[in-house]
C-alpha positions as CSV (number, residue, x, y, z in Angstrom):
1,M,0.1,0.0,0.1
2,L,0.9,3.6,-0.2
3,T,1.6,5.8,2.6
4,Y,-0.8,8.6,3.2
5,P,1.1,12.0,3.0
6,E,-0.1,13.5,6.2
7,I,-0.6,17.2,5.4
8,D,-2.2,19.4,8.0
9,P,-5.6,20.3,6.9
10,V,-5.1,23.9,8.3
11,A,-2.9,25.8,5.8
12,L,-2.5,28.9,8.0
13,A,-3.4,29.8,11.7
14,I,-3.3,33.2,12.9
15,G,-4.4,33.1,16.6
16,P,-7.9,31.7,16.6
17,L,-8.3,32.1,13.0
18,K,-7.6,28.8,11.0
19,I,-7.5,28.8,7.2
20,H,-8.1,25.2,6.0
21,W,-6.8,23.9,2.6
22,Y,-10.5,22.9,1.7
23,G,-11.4,26.7,1.7
24,L,-8.3,27.7,-0.2
25,M,-9.2,25.0,-2.8
26,Y,-12.6,26.7,-3.2
27,L,-10.8,30.1,-3.7
28,A,-8.4,28.6,-6.3
29,G,-11.3,27.0,-8.0
30,F,-13.1,30.5,-8.3
31,V,-9.9,32.1,-9.5
32,A,-9.3,29.3,-12.1
33,A,-13.0,29.8,-13.3
34,W,-12.4,33.6,-13.7
35,W,-9.3,33.1,-15.7
36,L,-10.9,30.6,-18.0
37,A,-14.0,32.7,-18.3
38,M,-12.0,35.7,-19.4
39,R,-10.5,33.5,-22.2
40,R,-13.8,32.3,-23.3
41,A,-15.4,35.6,-23.2
42,A,-13.1,36.6,-26.1
43,R,-14.7,34.0,-28.5
44,P,-17.0,35.6,-31.0
45,W,-19.9,33.2,-30.1
46,S,-19.6,33.9,-26.3
47,P,-22.8,35.2,-24.8
48,V,-20.6,36.9,-22.1
49,I,-18.3,39.8,-22.5
50,K,-15.2,40.2,-20.4
51,S,-16.6,43.2,-18.3
52,E,-19.3,40.9,-17.2
53,V,-17.1,37.9,-16.1
54,E,-16.5,39.1,-12.5
55,D,-20.0,39.5,-11.6
56,L,-20.8,36.2,-13.2
57,I,-18.3,34.5,-11.2
58,L,-19.6,36.3,-8.0
59,F,-23.2,35.1,-8.7
60,C,-22.0,31.4,-9.4
61,A,-19.9,31.5,-6.3
62,I,-22.8,32.5,-4.1
63,G,-25.0,29.8,-5.8
64,V,-22.3,27.2,-5.1
65,V,-21.8,27.8,-1.5
66,V,-25.6,28.5,-0.7
67,G,-26.8,25.7,-2.9
68,G,-24.1,23.2,-1.8
69,R,-25.0,23.7,1.9
70,L,-28.6,23.5,1.4
71,G,-28.3,20.4,-0.7
72,Y,-26.2,18.7,1.8
73,M,-28.7,19.3,4.6
74,F,-31.6,18.4,2.5
75,F,-30.1,15.4,0.6
76,Y,-27.8,13.9,3.3
77,N,-28.8,15.2,6.7
78,F,-32.4,16.2,6.7
79,P,-33.2,14.7,10.1
80,E,-30.6,17.0,11.7
81,L,-32.1,20.0,9.8
82,V,-35.5,19.2,11.0
83,A,-34.2,18.6,14.7
84,H,-31.8,21.6,14.6
85,P,-32.7,24.1,11.9
86,L,-29.7,26.4,12.9
87,S,-27.3,23.4,11.9
88,L,-27.7,24.8,8.4
89,F,-25.4,27.7,9.3
90,K,-22.8,25.5,10.9
91,V,-20.6,25.5,7.7
92,W,-17.3,25.0,9.9
93,E,-18.6,21.5,10.7
94,G,-18.4,20.5,7.1
95,G,-20.9,19.2,4.7
96,M,-21.3,20.5,1.0
97,S,-23.2,18.7,-1.7
98,F,-22.4,18.8,-5.4
99,H,-25.9,18.3,-6.5
100,G,-27.1,21.1,-4.3
101,G,-24.2,23.4,-5.6
102,L,-25.3,22.5,-9.2
103,I,-28.9,23.7,-8.5
104,G,-27.5,26.7,-6.9
105,V,-25.3,27.7,-9.9
106,M,-28.3,27.1,-12.3
107,L,-30.5,29.5,-10.3
108,A,-27.7,32.1,-10.1
109,A,-27.2,31.5,-13.9
110,A,-30.8,32.2,-14.6
111,I,-30.7,35.5,-12.6
112,Y,-27.6,36.7,-14.1
113,A,-28.6,35.7,-17.8
114,R,-31.7,37.9,-17.1
115,R,-29.5,40.7,-15.8
116,I,-27.2,40.9,-18.8
117,G,-29.9,40.1,-21.5
118,T,-28.7,36.7,-22.7
119,T,-30.4,33.3,-22.4
120,F,-30.2,30.7,-19.6
121,P,-29.2,27.9,-22.1
122,A,-26.4,30.2,-23.5
123,L,-25.1,31.1,-20.1
124,I,-25.1,27.5,-19.0
125,D,-23.1,26.4,-22.0
126,F,-20.6,29.1,-21.1
127,V,-20.3,28.2,-17.4
128,A,-20.0,24.5,-17.8
129,P,-16.5,24.0,-18.9
130,L,-15.3,26.5,-16.0
131,V,-16.7,24.0,-13.3
132,P,-14.5,21.0,-13.3
133,I,-11.3,22.6,-12.2
134,G,-13.0,23.7,-9.1
135,L,-14.4,20.2,-8.6
136,G,-11.1,18.6,-8.9
137,L,-9.5,21.0,-6.5
138,G,-12.3,20.5,-4.0
139,R,-11.6,16.8,-4.1
140,I,-8.1,17.3,-3.4
141,G,-9.2,19.4,-0.5
142,N,-11.2,16.4,0.7
143,F,-8.1,14.2,0.4
144,I,-5.9,16.6,2.5
145,G,-8.8,16.9,5.1
146,Q,-9.1,13.0,5.2
147,E,-12.8,13.0,4.4
148,L,-14.9,11.1,2.0
149,W,-12.4,8.4,1.7
150,G,-13.0,5.1,0.0
151,R,-14.0,1.7,1.0
152,Q,-11.6,-1.1,2.1
153,T,-9.3,-2.5,-0.5
154,D,-6.2,-4.5,-1.3
155,V,-5.1,-2.6,-4.3
156,P,-1.4,-1.7,-4.3
157,W,-2.4,2.1,-4.0
158,G,-4.6,1.9,-1.3
159,M,-3.8,3.8,1.9
160,V,-4.6,4.2,5.6
161,F,-6.2,7.5,6.7
162,P,-4.9,8.4,10.0
163,K,-8.2,9.9,11.1
164,D,-10.1,6.6,10.1
165,P,-11.0,5.1,13.5
166,E,-10.7,1.6,11.9
167,L,-7.3,2.3,10.2
168,L,-8.3,0.2,7.3
169,V,-6.5,0.2,4.0
170,R,-8.8,2.2,1.7
171,H,-9.2,3.5,-1.9
172,P,-8.2,7.1,-2.1
173,S,-11.4,7.8,-3.8
174,Q,-11.0,11.6,-3.5
175,L,-8.1,11.4,-5.9
176,Y,-10.3,9.2,-8.3
177,Q,-12.8,11.9,-8.2
178,A,-10.4,14.7,-8.7
179,F,-9.1,12.9,-11.8
180,L,-12.4,12.1,-13.4
181,E,-14.6,15.0,-12.3
182,G,-11.6,17.5,-12.5
183,L,-9.1,16.8,-15.1
184,V,-10.8,14.5,-17.6
185,L,-14.2,16.3,-17.5
186,F,-12.5,19.7,-17.9
187,V,-10.3,18.4,-21.0
188,V,-13.5,16.9,-22.7
189,L,-15.7,20.0,-22.1
190,W,-13.1,22.4,-23.0
191,L,-12.2,20.6,-26.3
192,F,-15.8,20.0,-27.1
193,S,-16.8,23.8,-26.5
194,S,-13.8,25.0,-28.6
195,K,-16.2,25.2,-31.5
196,P,-19.8,26.5,-31.6
197,R,-22.2,23.8,-30.5
198,P,-26.1,23.8,-30.3
199,R,-27.7,25.4,-27.3
200,L,-27.4,23.2,-24.1
201,A,-25.1,20.5,-25.8
202,V,-22.1,21.6,-23.6
203,G,-24.4,21.8,-20.5
204,G,-26.0,18.5,-21.4
205,L,-22.5,16.7,-21.9
206,F,-21.4,18.2,-18.5
207,V,-24.4,16.8,-16.6
208,M,-24.2,13.4,-18.2
209,L,-20.5,13.1,-17.8
210,Y,-20.4,14.1,-14.2
211,G,-23.3,11.7,-13.5
212,I,-21.4,8.7,-15.0
213,F,-18.1,9.6,-13.3
214,R,-19.9,10.1,-9.9
215,F,-21.9,6.9,-10.3
216,L,-18.8,4.9,-11.0
217,V,-16.7,6.2,-8.2
218,E,-19.3,5.6,-5.8
219,F,-18.7,1.9,-6.1
220,V,-15.4,2.4,-4.3
221,R,-16.3,5.3,-2.1
222,E,-17.4,4.7,1.6
223,P,-21.2,5.5,1.9
224,D,-22.0,8.1,4.5
225,G,-22.3,6.3,7.8
226,H,-25.6,7.8,8.9
227,I,-27.2,6.7,5.5
228,G,-25.6,3.7,4.3
229,F,-27.2,2.2,1.0
230,D,-30.4,3.4,-0.3
231,L,-31.4,0.8,-2.8
232,F,-30.8,-3.0,-3.6
233,G,-28.2,-3.2,-0.8
234,W,-25.5,-1.5,-3.0
235,M,-26.9,1.8,-4.3
236,T,-25.6,4.9,-2.4
237,R,-27.3,8.2,-2.1
238,G,-24.7,9.7,-4.5
239,Q,-25.6,7.2,-7.2
240,L,-29.3,7.7,-6.6
241,L,-28.8,11.4,-7.3
242,S,-26.6,10.8,-10.3
243,L,-29.1,8.7,-12.2
244,P,-31.2,11.7,-13.1
245,M,-28.2,13.6,-14.1
246,I,-27.2,10.8,-16.5
247,A,-30.8,10.7,-18.0
248,A,-31.1,14.5,-18.1
249,G,-27.9,15.0,-19.8
250,L,-28.4,12.5,-22.5
251,A,-31.8,13.9,-23.1
252,L,-30.5,17.5,-23.4
253,L,-27.7,16.3,-25.8
254,I,-30.3,14.5,-28.2
255,W,-32.7,17.4,-27.9
256,S,-30.0,20.0,-28.6
257,Y,-28.6,18.4,-31.7
258,R,-32.2,17.8,-32.9
259,T,-33.7,21.1,-32.4
260,Q,-31.2,23.8,-31.7
261,P,-29.2,26.0,-34.1
262,L,-25.6,27.0,-33.6
263,P,-25.1,30.0,-31.3
264,E,-24.5,33.6,-32.4
265,G,-22.2,35.7,-30.2
266,R,-23.0,39.2,-28.8
267,S,-19.5,40.0,-27.6
268,E,-18.4,42.7,-30.1
269,Q,-22.0,44.2,-30.6
270,V,-22.4,44.7,-26.8
271,E,-18.9,46.0,-26.3
272,D,-19.4,48.5,-29.2
273,L,-22.9,49.5,-27.5
274,K,-21.2,50.1,-24.2
275,S,-18.3,52.1,-25.8
276,A,-20.8,54.1,-27.6
277,K,-22.8,54.9,-24.4
278,G,-19.7,55.9,-22.5
279,A,-18.6,58.1,-25.2
280,S,-21.9,60.0,-25.2
281,K,-21.8,60.7,-21.4
């Protein structure tokens, strides 16, 4: 087996203030999304111009944090939420859900699309390739924090997590997810979206592939102790939530290529309009 590289989950401590690697990974993910968005905004078919990127990232960041926390409490810890509603705000105790974060980002994108005068499908296709890097970094944060580890295994790359009370040799499933949900998903989406695609094709591919990757990794990821398996004695909550994503993503891809035209950009026209308004002031 491999030796777990013990890394202090606290990256920086200043008196009572502790900055965890997990939080820094979130921050790095947002910075990466901003940098990638600035590059994508320069493309002629982009629905977003560079001057709108910062607000877009802010809206999506709020959607991720609020939606992720709400999703965790509703999907994974609902009895605690009912018994102690204020536990919703105890973010320092951990607990974020990708599926909730996805819903939060979609709502934020819908609001921001209306604000800048573009369509929700166009904005979703713009945002989708920005997400995987943050997902991958978040899983690395899980690995450093020794949380969401894998099931017991005898593979040569298994490792013992010091925080594991059973001290079993386990799959480093956080790294599997970082590779699939982060690196692989990013490369596929970035290449796929390098050319104009029918509306919601990029978003549909993101949803479908994430659902597939998450469903597969759940076979080696330890189920939540307070939940266990939901169906058939083997299906986890994560797999149950991923099945609708796979179906919806596939349906969106089919619908997109059958009904939607290629997108037309608004970057140059909007920039010219804003420049003209600025000159007339």
